[in-house]
PADREN-163587 format. One record per atom (N, C-alpha, C): residue in three letters; x, y, z. Coordinates in pm, whole numbers, plus 50000, padded with zeros to 5 digits. Example, Ala and Ser with C-alpha at 12.3 -4.5 7.8 and 13.67 -1.06 7.14 Angstrom:
BEGIN
ALA513194943150780/ALA512304955050780/ALA513204967050780/SER512854977550708/SER513674989450714/SER512905000350787/
***
This chain:
BEGIN
MET181392212844422/MET180662215144546/MET179902228344541/ARG180592239144493/ARG179892251844480/ARG178772250844379/PHE179032243944272/PHE178042242544166/PHE176792235844218/LYS176972225744302/LYS175822218644358/LYS174962227944440/LEU175582236644521/LEU174812245844603/LEU174062255944518/LEU174702261244416/LEU174072271344334/LEU172922265744253/MET172952252944222/MET171892246844142/MET170572246244216/GLY170592249244345/GLY169352248944421/GLY168472261044399/LEU168892270644317/LEU168112282744294/LEU166932280244201/SER165922288744214/SER164732287544129/SER165072289943983/SER164582281343896/SER164882282543754/SER164192294643692/THR163192300143759/THR162482311743704/THR163232324643732/ALA164222324143823/ALA164892336443861/ALA166332337043815/VAL166822326443752/VAL168232326143718/VAL168452321343577/MET169662323343528/MET170042318143399/MET171442312543409/GLY171822303143322/GLY173132296943328/GLY174192306543279/LEU175322306943349/LEU176422315443308/LEU177712308243340/CYS178562305643239/CYS179832298743262/CYS180852308743311/LEU181372306443433/LEU182342315343492/LEU183652307843511/SER184752314043471/SER186042307643487/SER186522309143630/THR187212299143681/THR187822299643812/THR189282296243795/VAL190152305643820/VAL191562303443797/VAL192302305343928/TYR192962294943975/TYR193642295444103/TYR195142297644085/ALA195762303344185/ALA197212305444182/ALA197842299244306/GLY198962291944289/GLY199692286444401/GLY199102273644457/THR199532270244580/THR199042258344648/THR198562262244787/VAL197762253544846/VAL197282255644983/VAL197512243045063/THR197532244545193/THR197652232945283/THR196292230145344/TYR195822218045330/TYR194502214345382/TYR194682204745499/THR193962207445608/THR193992198545725/THR192812188945718/VAL193102176145716/VAL192062165945705/VAL191182165945829/HIS189872165745807/HIS188902165145916/HIS188222151545918/SER187592148646029/SER186852136146041/SER185772135445934/GLY185692124445862/GLY184692122845757/GLY185212126245619/ASP186392132445611/ASP186972135745482/ASP187472123245409/CYS187482124045278/CYS188112113745195/CYS188792121045079/LEU189692114345011/LEU190442120844904/LEU189512126144795/SER188472118644765/SER187572122844657/SER186832135744694/SER186412137144820/SER185692149344860/SER186632161444862/ILE187882159244902/ILE188852170244902/ILE189182174244759/ALA189352164244673/ALA189642167044532/ALA188512175044468/SER187272171444502/SER186112178544447/SER186092192944495/LYS186402195144621/LYS186382208544680/LYS187372217744611/TYR188542212344575/TYR189592220644518/TYR189722219044366/HIS188742212844305/HIS188712211544159/HIS189972204744105/THR190352193744170/THR191502186144126/THR191142171344122/THR192112162444111/THR191832148144103/THR192482140744220/VAL191942128944250/VAL192512120644356/VAL193952116944323/SER194202113344197/SER195552109444157/SER196532120944175/ASN196092133144148/ASN196962144744167/ASN197262146944314/LEU196252145444400/LEU196452146744544/LEU197452136344594/LYS197302124044550/LYS198202113244593/LYS199622115944547/SER199752120844425/SER201082123544371/SER201772134844447/LEU201032145844474/LEU201602157244544/LEU202052153844686/ASN201322144544750/ASN201582141444891/ASN202262128044912/GLY202682121544803/GLY203392108844815/GLY202572097844877/LEU201262098044852/LEU200382087944911/LEU200352075444822/LYS200442063944883/LYS200412051344809/LYS199052044444820/SER198172050044904/SER196822044644918/SER195852056144936/ASP194562053244945/ASP193552063644964/ASP193302066645111/THR194072060645200/THR193852062345343/THR194412075645393/ILE193582083545458/ILE194002095945523/ILE193422096245663/TYR193912105145748/TYR193452105345887/TYR193272119745935/PRO192352122146030/PRO192102135546080/PRO193382142046133/GLY193602154646099/GLY194782161746143/GLY195932161446044/GLN195852152345947/GLN196892151245846/GLN196902163645757/LYS198092168545724/LYS198222180145638/LYS198472175645494/LEU197662180645402/LEU197802177245261/LEU198092189745180/THR199042188545087/THR199302199344993/THR198342197944876/VAL197622208744847/VAL196642208344739/VAL197042218544633/GLU197212213944512/GLU197582222844403/GLU196372230844360/SER196542243844351/SER195432252344307/SER195912261844199/SER196802256944114/SER197352265344008/SER196812261743872/SER195712254343871/SER195112250643744/SER193862258843719/SER193432259643593/SER192262267343556/SER191102258143530/THR189952261643585/THR188752253843561/THR187652263143516/SER186662257843452/SER185502265843413/SER184262258643462/SER183482265443544/SER182282259243599/SER181072267343559/CYS180072260743504/CYS178852267743467/CYS178052270043593/GLN178122282143644/GLN177412285543765/GLN176112292443727/VAL175332295943827/VAL174032301943804/VAL174042316343849/ALA173652325343762/ALA173652339543798/ALA172262345343786/ALA171992355643863/ALA170692362143857/ALA170542369243723/LYS169302370143673/LYS169052376843546/LYS169342391843557/THR169062397243675/THR169232411443691/THR170362414343787/VAL171422420543741/VAL172532424343827/VAL172812439243805/SER171752447043813/SER171842461243780/SER172742468943874/ASP172992463543997/ASP173812471044090/ASP175282468144074/VAL175642459843975/VAL177052457543947/VAL177462467143838/LYS178182477643872/LYS178562487843776/LYS180062490343785/SER180672493443673/SER182082496843674/SER182292509343591/SER183342516443622/SER183662528643550/SER185052527643492/SER185222532243369/SER186512531743303/SER187282544743322/SER186782553443410/SER187402566443428/SER188702565543506/SER188902554743583/SER190112553243661/SER190522538643659/SER191772536143692/SER192262522443694/SER193272520643806/SER193472508343847/SER194442505143950/SER195082491743915/THR196102488043989/THR196802475543964/THR196672466444086/TYR196342453944061/TYR196222444144169/TYR197302433444151/THR198002430144258/THR199042419744255/THR198452406544303/VAL198522396244220/VAL197942383144251/VAL198662376844369/LYS197862371544462/LYS198402364644579/LYS198052349844572/SER198752341744648/SER198482327444650/SER197042324844689/GLY196342316744611/GLY194952313444640/GLY193952322344570/ASP194412332944505/ASP193492342044436/ASP192842335344316/THR191632339444284/THR190962335444161/THR190472348044092/LEU190302347343961/LEU189762358643887/LEU188372362443938/TRP187592352243972/TRP186242354644024/TRP186292362644153/ASP187192358544247/ASP187312365744374/ASP187712380244351/ILE188692382344261/ILE189182395844236/ILE188092404544173/SER187332398744080/SER186262406344016/SER185212410544117/GLN184912401644213/GLN183912404944314/GLN184452414844416/LYS185752413944446/LYS186362423344541/LYS186262437644490/TYR186412439344359/TYR186372452744302/TYR185022456244240/GLY184072446844244/GLY182742449744193/GLY182702451744044/VAL183502443943969/VAL183532445143823/VAL183172431743760/PRO182622431743639/PRO182282419143573/PRO183522410743545/LEU183392397743560/LEU184512388743534/LEU185002390043390/SER184042391243295/SER184422392343154/SER185262404843128/SER184952415843198/SER185712428143182/SER187122426543237/LEU187222420043354/LEU188542417743414/LEU189422409643320/GLU188822399543256/GLU189582391443161/GLU190002399743040/ALA189092407942989/ALA189382415942870/ALA190472426142897/TRP190422433043012/TRP191422443143045/TRP192832437343051/ASN192912424443088/ASN194222418243109/ASN194562407643004/HIS193762407642895/HIS193992398342783/HIS194032383842832/LEU193072380442917/LEU192972366942973/LEU191722360142918/THR191702346942928/THR190542339042890/THR190212329443003/SER189142321742986/SER188732312143089/SER189762301243110/SER190702299643017/SER191732289343030/SER193072295043080/SER193092308043108/SER194332314243156/SER194642309943299/VAL195922309543333/VAL196362305843467/VAL197012317943534/LEU196562321043653/LEU197152332043728/LEU198462327643790/HIS199352337143809/HIS200632334343874/HIS200832344043990/VAL201312338844102/VAL201562347344218/VAL202522358544177/GLY202162371044211/GLY202972382444176/GLY202562389144047/GLN201672382743972/GLN201192388243845/GLN200412401143870/LYS200582411143783/LYS199902423943797/LYS198652424043709/LEU197532427543766/LEU196282428243692/LEU195762442743692/THR195262447043578/THR194692460343566/THR193212459943605/ILE192812468943693/ILE191422470143736/ILE190932484043695/LYS189922484843613/LYS189382497743570/LYS188092500643645/GLY188052512143712/GLY186862515643789/GLY186742506543910/GLY185582500743928/GLY185352491744040/GLY184762498844159/SER184362491344258/SER183762497144378/SER184132488544497/GLN183362489244603/GLN183652481944724/GLN183372467144706/THR183852459144800/THR183652444844790/THR182192441144810/LEU181812429844755/LEU180442425144772/LEU180142422544918/ALA181142417244988/ALA180902413845128/ALA180522426145210/SER181142437645178/SER180862449545258/SER179552456145220/ARG178922451945110/ARG177632457545073/ARG176502451845156/GLY176752440345216/GLY175732434245299/GLY174822424845223/SER174872425145088/SER174062415745011/SER174732413644877/SER174422402344814/SER175072398944689/SER174142401144571/PRO174632407444462/PRO173782409444346/PRO173612396744265/ILE174412386744296/ILE174302374044224/ILE173782363344318/ALA172642357744286/ALA172022347944375/ALA172962336344399/GLY173082332344529/GLY173902320944563/GLY175362324244588/LEU175772337044569/LEU177162340444590/LEU177582338344734/SER176642339844830/SER176982337944970/SER177542324044994/SER177032314044923/SER177532300444938/SER178972299544892/THR179262305544776/THR180602305344722/THR181562312744814/LEU181202324544861/LEU182032332244951/LEU182232324845082/GLY181212317445126/GLY181312310045251/GLY182452299945249/TYR182632293045138/TYR183742283645125/TYR185072290945136/GLU185152302745075/GLU186392310545080/GLU186692314645224/VAL185662319045296/VAL185822323245435/VAL186322311645521/ALA185672300045508/ALA186062288445588/ALA187482284045557/GLN187832284345429/GLN189182280345388/GLN190222289945443/TYR189932302845438/TYR190852312945491/TYR191032311145642/ALA189952308145711/ALA190022306445857/ALA190942295045897/GLU191012284645815/GLU191802272745847/GLU193282275645863/GLN193782286045797/GLN195222288545804/GLN195652293345942/PHE194692297146028/PHE195032301846162/PHE194912290746267/GLU194652278746223/GLU194562267546317/GLU195872266346394/GLY195762265646527/GLY196952264646611/GLY197402277746672/VAL196862289146625/VAL197202302146685/VAL196702302046830/PRO197512306046926/PRO197132305347068/PRO195882313647102/TYR195152308947201/TYR194012316547252/TYR194532327847340/ALA193922339547329/ALA194262350847415/ALA193002358847443/TRP192682360747569/TRP191502368447606/TRP191642382647550/GLY190682386847469/GLY190722400047409/GLY191572400647283/GLY192132389247241/GLY193012388847125/GLY192262390446994/THR192832398146903/THR192142400946777/THR193032399246653/SER194202392846670/SER195082391146554/SER195982378946575/PRO196552373546468/PRO197452361946481/PRO198682365046567/SER199132377546567/SER200332381146643/SER200082381846792/THR198862385246832/THR198552386246975/THR197772374347026/GLY197262366246934/GLY196362355446971/GLY194932359746952/PHE194022350146957/PHE192602353046935/PHE191752348547053/ASP190682356047081/ASP189582350147155/ASP188522346747051/CYS187412340947091/CYS186472335446993/CYS185922345946896/SER185402356846950/SER184812367046864/SER185862375046790/GLY187052376546851/GLY188142383446783/GLY188592375846659/PHE188562362546668/PHE188932354146555/PHE187912355546442/VAL186632354546475/VAL185572355946374/VAL185622369746310/GLN185802379946392/GLN185872393646341/GLN187052395246244/TYR188202389746281/TYR189412390946198/TYR189232384246063/VAL188682372146063/VAL188492364645939/VAL187552372045845/TYR186432376745897/TYR185462383445810/TYR185952397245765/ALA186802403645843/ALA187352416545802/ALA188202415045676/HIS188802403245659/HIS189602400545540/HIS188752401445413/TYR187452399045427/TYR186532399445313/TYR185702412245310/GLY186102422145389/GLY185422435045386/GLY184172435945471/THR183892425645551/THR182722425945638/THR183162429445780/LEU182732440745829/LEU183132445345962/LEU182092441146065/LEU182442431646148/LEU181532426446250/LEU181772433346384/PRO180762433346472/PRO180952438746607/PRO182022430846681/ARG182482435846792/ARG183612429646862/ARG183252417246943/THR182082416747004/THR181762405547093/THR180832395347026/SER180852383247078/SER179982372747023/SER178512376347044/TYR178202382947155/TYR176822386947182/TYR176322396447073/SER177172406147038/SER176782415746934/SER176782409246796/GLN177712400346770/GLN177772393446641/GLN176522384846619/TYR175922380546728/TYR174702372446717/TYR173532380446662/GLY173652393446661/GLY172582401846609/GLY172822406546466/VAL173892401546403/VAL174242405846267/VAL173762395746164/GLY173382400546046/GLY173012391545937/GLY171642385145955/THR171492373445896/THR170222366245904/THR170372353245979/SER169312349346046/SER169322336746121/SER169312324846025/VAL170042314446059/VAL170142302445976/VAL169742290246058/ASP168812282446005/ASP168432270046073/ASP169592260346073/LYS169702252446177/LYS170812243146190/LYS170882233546072/SER169732229946017/SER169712220545905/SER170142227145774/ASP170232240445772/ASP170592247745650/ASP171982254045658/LEU172782249945755/LEU174112255845772/LEU174982253645648/GLU175742263945613/GLU176692263245503/GLU178042268245552/PRO179142264045490/PRO180462269145528/PRO180472284345527/GLY181102290045628/GLY181152304545640/GLY180142310145737/ASP179092302645769/ASP178112307245867/ASP178772308146005/ILE178302317446087/ILE178832318846223/ILE177922311246318/VAL178482302046394/VAL177692293846487/VAL177972298346631/PHE176932298246713/PHE177022303946847/PHE176662293546955/PHE177292295347074/PHE177112286047185/PHE177052293747316/ASP176332288047413/ASP176232294247545/ASP177182287147641/THR178472289547626/THR179482282247705/THR179522286247852/ASN178922297747887/ASN178892301348029/ASN177472304048078/GLY176502299447999/GLY175112300348042/GLY174482314048030/SER175102322947952/SER174542336447942/SER174322340547797/GLY173722331947719/GLY173442335147580/GLY174602331747488/ALA174732339347381/ALA175742336447278/ALA177122340847324/SER177692333547418/SER178972337347478/SER180182331947403/HIS179942323747302/HIS181052318147224/HIS180602316147079/ASP181542318146985/ASP181172315746846/ASP182372310946764/GLY182072306146643/GLY183092301146553/GLY182532301046411/ILE183322296146318/ILE182932296246177/ILE182692281846129/TYR181502279546076/TYR181132266146030/TYR181932262445906/GLU182412249745902/GLU183222244945790/GLU182522234445705/GLY181432229045755/GLY180762218145685/GLY180932204945757/ASN180082195245724/ASN180152181845785/ASN180102182145937/GLY179352191945992/GLY179172192546136/GLY180362198246211/GLN181332203746141/GLN182532208846207/GLN182622223946196/PHE183272230146295/PHE183472244546294/PHE184852247646351/ILE185402259046307/ILE186712263246357/ILE186502274946451/ASN187212274746564/ASN186992284946667/ASN188222286646754/ALA188312298146819/ALA189362300446917/ALA188842295147049/ALA189292283247084/ALA188812276647206/ALA189682280947325/SER189702272947428/SER190372277147551/SER191882278047539/LYS192492270547444/LYS193942270547431/LYS194442275647297/LYS193662273247190/LYS194152276847057/LYS192992276746958/VAL193262281446837/VAL192292280246729/VAL192282265746684/GLU191112259546683/GLU191022245346651/GLU189692242246584/VAL189642230446522/VAL188402225646461/VAL187712216346558/ASP186432218746583/ASP185672210446676/ASP184422204946607/ASP183862194646667/ASP182692187746613/ASP181432192546684/MET180552198946608/MET179312204146666/MET178382193146715/THR178582180946665/THR177692170046704/THR178142163246833/SER179302167146886/SER179762161347013/SER178782165447124/SER178752157847231/SER177772160347336/SER177902174447394/TYR179122179447410/TYR179312192647470/TYR178772203647380/TRP179272204147255/TRP178872215147167/TRP177402214247128/ALA176892202147109/ALA175492200647072/ALA174572205747183/SER174962203647308/SER174112207747420/SER174192222647448/HIS175222229347394/HIS175392243747420/HIS175092252247296/TYR174692246147189/TYR174412253547065/TYR173182262447081/VAL173282275147036/VAL172132284247047/VAL171632289346914/GLY172432288346807/GLY171962293146678/GLY173092296946584/ALA172722301846466/ALA173712305846366/ALA173242318046291/ARG174192325646241/ARG173892337646162/ARG174732337446035/ARG174172343145929/ARG174892344545802/ARG175092359445774/PRO176332364545786/PRO176572378945766/PRO176212383245624/
***
């Protein structure tokens, strides 16, 4: 899925680069309307047969709201597309630190978090594209800088699409957290903008506190060009961008609604009639 999005870049500005993606642990995926086993398998770089085996499924039938265990402890290599010039990606060997692998981590994510080349991260830790990360594993990071998300722009064309999937996936784990006016954390509950702010802070992007202010951040995105991770806005009380959430794909978005964090359908009559726009941080 990520590969498909990145392939849309101009061939005059990019070159092919095979990047390893190594996942650790498992994740729980909540089935949405329109999902099928093959699309979920594609998203997580696994197979339908593996999904069925992990979840004890005897048929391909799944239903919205169903929880599926998805194995993400295998290593894959995907030829992605990178910009020819990445001069702002610099690392220094003058200092080093240790990173502890967490469930869901990938080498690619870690390299981008510290602003270091993936090949260097692999070399420092004697890893290859076929290596498998393990939760609790210690990785050496030499030099590095701030996260790509906090820079406001990506030195690698199309990275926003890849990061968007990570953002949407991370947001899903808070589904069911109670709504709380002014809430900004899972322990206190979330309101709409507090939820969006919390999720993006995990990736180093510090957003304003209110939905109105968040509507002025990043770049405007046409509804037909929405990608996972984009922030979608609605005028739920008739006064502009009074509500927002995070787009997940297939017309669905996750948001802190009136009672809890939930996934809603943007194409429903209510949300479609109150939609005001989208921004990409």
